[in-house]
N, C-alpha and C positions, 0 to 999 in steps of 0.2 A: 239061929233062924231053921226053920220048919222044911222038913223035905221038899214038899210044894212049894216054898217059895224060892229057896234053892235052884232046884228045876227051871222055875221058871226066870230066875236071873242067868241061869247057862243060854237059857231058849233067848232071851235077849241080848245075850253077848257074842252066841253066833251071828245071831242076825244083823249085828255093829260089821261085821266082816273081819277080814285076816287081823286088823288092827286093833281090836277088842281086847280089854284089859279082861283075867278073872275075876271072880265074882267078888273073891276075897279083896283084889288091890280096890275095887270100884267102891265097896264099902269102906276101907280104910280112908279111900279120897271124898268119901265124900258125895261119891255118884248115886245113891243107892236112897232110895223114897220108900215108904209102905204109906200108901193112904195118904202121901203129899207129906210126910213126916220122915226127914233125914234120918235113916239108918245108921246107929252108932257104934252097937257090935256086931260082930260075926258071928253070935251065937245067938243071935235074938229071935225067938219062938215065935210065929203068928199063932196069936190065942183068940178066944170070941170075942174079945173085948174089939179088934181090929178089925173084925167083920164088920161091914156094912150093910145092914138090914140081914145080918145073920147069916149071910152067903157068899160072897164076897168081898175082895179086896183091890185093891191096884197098888201094882207094881213098878218103879220106873228105876231104868239105870240113864244117867246122864241124860240133858235134854229132850232126845226124840226118843226114846225106846221106851214106851210103856205098855203095858199087858193087865188087860182086868182078867183075875183069877176066881173062876165060880167053885164055892164048895160046895158036896151036896153028902 
């Protein structure tokens, strides 16, 4: 997973409160999605083909925590 995506996951995990799981645990449990597609590998990277309109992607951790990340 790219540094940008990992940073977004860490922000999402912190916003979930004191009972949030680590990004690695969330990925192993199937709770992380990149552009609404489940992330299966901890080392998955965000590539240009993952970008929506070449400039952003959506990352979600669980049902309620979602973030749009803009890439410049």
